[in-house]
C-alpha positions as CSV (number, residue, x, y, z in Angstrom):
1,N,0.0,0.0,0.0
2,V,2.9,2.4,0.8
3,V,4.5,1.8,-2.6
4,E,1.1,2.3,-4.4
5,T,0.6,5.6,-2.6
6,L,4.1,6.8,-3.4
7,R,3.6,6.0,-7.0
8,R,0.3,7.9,-7.1
9,Y,2.4,11.0,-6.1
10,A,4.7,10.2,-9.0
11,V,7.6,8.9,-6.8
12,L,9.5,6.3,-8.8
13,V,9.9,3.2,-6.6
14,L,12.2,0.5,-8.0
15,P,14.0,-2.5,-6.6
16,V,17.8,-2.0,-6.4
17,S,18.4,-5.4,-8.0
18,Q,16.4,-8.2,-9.4
19,H,16.8,-10.6,-6.4
20,S,16.6,-8.1,-3.6
21,N,14.1,-6.4,-1.4
22,W,16.1,-3.2,-1.3
23,L,14.4,-0.2,-2.7
24,S,15.4,3.0,-4.6
25,L,13.1,6.0,-4.5
26,N,13.3,8.9,-6.9
27,F,11.3,12.1,-6.3
28,V,12.2,13.7,-9.6
29,N,8.5,14.0,-10.6
30,C,7.4,15.0,-7.1
31,P,9.4,18.2,-6.3
32,D,7.0,19.3,-3.5
33,P,6.3,16.1,-1.5
34,P,3.7,16.7,1.2
35,D,4.5,15.7,4.7
36,S,1.9,12.9,4.5
37,V,3.9,11.3,1.7
38,I,7.3,11.6,3.4
39,V,5.9,10.1,6.6
40,L,5.1,7.0,4.6
41,L,8.8,6.4,4.1
42,A,9.1,5.3,7.7
43,K,7.0,2.3,6.9
44,I,9.5,1.1,4.3
45,A,12.6,2.3,6.1
46,Q,14.0,-1.3,6.4
47,Q,14.1,-1.7,2.6
48,T,15.0,1.8,1.5
49,I,18.7,2.3,0.7
50,W,18.8,4.9,-2.1
51,I,16.8,8.1,-2.3
52,N,17.0,10.9,-4.9
53,M,15.4,14.1,-3.7
54,S,17.2,16.4,-6.0
55,G,15.3,19.7,-6.3
56,C,12.8,18.9,-3.7
57,R,11.3,21.4,-1.3
58,I,11.0,19.5,2.0
59,S,9.5,20.8,5.2
60,E,11.4,20.8,8.5
61,T,9.0,18.1,9.8
62,S,9.8,15.8,6.9
63,W,13.6,16.0,7.6
64,R,13.0,14.2,10.9
65,T,11.4,11.3,9.0
66,I,14.2,11.2,6.4
67,G,16.6,11.0,9.3
68,Q,14.9,7.8,10.5
69,L,15.6,5.9,7.3
70,Y,18.4,3.9,9.0
71,N,19.4,1.7,6.1
72,L,20.0,4.6,3.6
73,R,23.3,4.2,1.7
74,R,22.9,7.0,-0.9
75,L,21.0,10.3,-0.5
76,S,20.9,12.9,-3.2
77,L,19.7,16.3,-1.9
78,D,21.3,18.5,-4.5
79,H,19.2,21.6,-5.4
80,S,16.9,20.9,-2.5
81,T,15.9,22.9,0.5
82,V,18.3,21.1,2.8
83,S,19.9,23.4,5.3
84,D,22.3,23.2,8.3
85,S,19.4,22.5,10.6
86,A,18.0,19.8,8.3
87,I,21.5,18.1,8.3
88,L,21.2,17.6,12.0
89,S,18.3,15.2,11.3
90,L,20.6,13.0,9.3
91,K,23.2,12.4,12.0
92,N,21.9,8.9,12.8
93,L,22.1,7.5,9.2
94,E,25.0,5.3,10.2
95,H,25.0,3.3,6.9
96,L,25.1,6.4,4.7
97,E,27.9,6.2,2.1
98,S,27.2,8.9,-0.3
99,L,25.6,12.3,0.3
100,N,25.0,14.9,-2.5
101,L,24.6,18.4,-1.2
102,S,25.6,20.3,-4.3
103,N,23.8,23.6,-4.9
104,T,22.3,23.8,-1.4
105,Q,22.5,26.2,1.6
106,V,24.6,23.8,3.7
107,S,27.7,25.2,5.3
108,E,30.7,23.8,7.3
109,K,28.7,24.3,10.5
110,G,25.9,22.0,9.2
111,L,28.4,19.3,8.1
112,Q,29.7,19.1,11.7
113,H,26.5,17.4,12.6
114,I,27.3,14.3,10.5
115,A,31.0,14.1,11.2
116,G,30.5,10.9,13.2
117,L,29.1,8.9,10.2
118,Q,31.7,6.2,9.9
119,H,30.6,4.8,6.5
120,L,30.3,8.1,4.7
121,R,32.7,7.9,1.7
122,T,31.7,10.7,-0.5
123,I,30.1,14.1,0.0
124,F,29.3,16.3,-3.0
125,L,29.8,20.0,-2.0
126,Y,29.8,21.9,-5.2
127,K,28.2,25.3,-4.9
128,T,27.3,25.0,-1.2
129,L,28.0,27.6,1.6
130,A,31.1,25.7,2.6
131,A,33.8,28.2,1.8
132,T,37.3,27.5,0.5
133,S,38.6,28.5,3.9
134,D,36.6,25.6,5.4
135,W,38.3,22.8,3.4
136,A,41.1,22.2,6.0
137,S,38.6,21.8,8.8
138,L,36.3,19.7,6.7
139,H,39.1,17.3,5.8
140,A,39.9,17.0,9.5
141,L,36.2,16.3,10.2
142,F,36.0,13.7,7.4
143,P,39.4,12.1,7.1
144,Q,38.1,9.0,5.3
145,T,35.6,10.8,3.1
146,N,36.1,12.2,-0.4
147,L,34.9,15.8,-0.4
148,D,34.0,16.5,-4.0
149,T,34.0,20.3,-4.5
150,G,33.3,20.2,-8.2
151,G,34.3,23.0,-10.4
152,Y,37.3,21.1,-11.7
153,S,38.5,21.1,-15.3
154,L,40.1,18.4,-17.3
155,P,43.3,19.0,-19.2
156,F,42.9,19.7,-22.9
157,L,44.3,16.8,-25.0
158,A,45.3,16.8,-28.6
159,T,43.0,13.8,-29.1
160,D,40.1,16.0,-27.9
161,T,40.3,18.3,-30.9
162,A,37.7,18.4,-33.6
163,R,37.4,20.8,-36.4
164,I,34.1,22.5,-36.2
165,Q,33.0,24.3,-39.3
166,D,30.0,26.4,-40.1
167,P,27.9,24.4,-42.5
168,K,27.5,27.5,-44.8
169,E,31.3,27.7,-45.1
170,A,31.6,24.0,-46.0
171,Y,30.0,24.4,-49.4
172,K,31.8,27.5,-50.6
């Protein structure tokens, strides 16, 4: 019944693999999930390991429910309304391995709340409020975690070149 209700709200609910009860939830088509929908997640907390809430506007009440999804491994909150106070709700997600906070209002202060998560291997921090001056303290807080700050560029290689020509010029 929970999965049926989530699907009615356009939440994509999929098994993580063919022979598994683990679930992946994607809110891409439900950018404003009501609290009544988020509270349903507590009923499938045991099976839910991946959630994509990119771009979602989530209430403070709902953050507490998300923080109870104790089996979460991956949580994508990029472009969402996650804040420093909301991050506090995530401090008990002891199995969390990957957290995407890109393009959010999270700062170094908020990240301090989740410093004790032992399995956290990657945090995406591109375009957050974590300043360049915070990187040293963040690396100290998360010594075993890859802090992906984005904004990187790849070197230009000779094999990357391609001759682009205006089609009008090609037939002259």
